[in-house]
N, C-alpha and C positions, 0 to 999 in steps of 0.2 A: 727950407723945410723939405725933408725927403718924402717923396710920394709913396704911398703904400701900394703894393700890387695885390692886395686882398680884395676880393669881391664877395659880397653877401649873396647867398643863393638860398632859395626855399627848397626843402626836400619834403615831398609828400610821403606819408606813411600811414600804416595801420598798426596800432598798438593793442595787444591783447593783455589785459590785466589779470592779476591772480584771482579776482572775484568773478571773472567771466566777462567783464565789461570789455567792449571793443571801442576803441577811440580812433577816429580818422582825423587827420589834420596835417599840419606842416610844422617843421622845425627850421630854424635858420642855421645855416652853416657857412663856411667861408671857403673860397678857392684861392690858390696861390701857394707860394713856398711856405712850408711848415704850417699848413692850414689844417683845420678840422673839416675836411670835405666829405668824409664818409660818416654814415650814421654810427658805425661802430666806434669811430673816434670820439664822437660826442657822448655816447653812452659809457665809454670807458673812463671818463674823467672822474675825479674825486667828488665832483658836485653831486649832491643827493637828489636834486630835482632837475627836470627839464621843462621848458615851456613849449606848449603845443598851441599853434595859432589856427584860426578858422576851424575850430574843433567841432566834431560831432561825436556824441556818445550814443552807441547803439543806433547809429544812422539818424539821430535826432539832433538838430542844430542846437548848440549851447551858446554861451557867451563867447566872445572872441578868443579868449586865451584860457587855457588850463595849465596849471602848474602840477606836474605829476611826479610822485615819489618813485624814483627808479627802482627801488627795492621791491616794488609790487608789479613790475613788468615781467610777463612770461616770455613774450617774444615780440619782435617788430618785423613787419613786412614793408619793404620799400615799395613805393608805387611809381617812382620815376622810371622813365625809359632809359 
């Protein structure tokens, strides 16, 4: 079996929603050849939703995961160095 060169990595970000809500959390991406390593790669897919882990809504801790409709996102600020 061929070994994959993809690695899953967390990307920290802040998402501003169309209703003014601010969401802080992490999304999973991959590194390697033909990967989705940039936040813009993940947002540009045809999928209508993204999963945000370790989420906070307006700086208040929520459940572990939020599923967000991408059509309601105004902007995303990456927090990784």
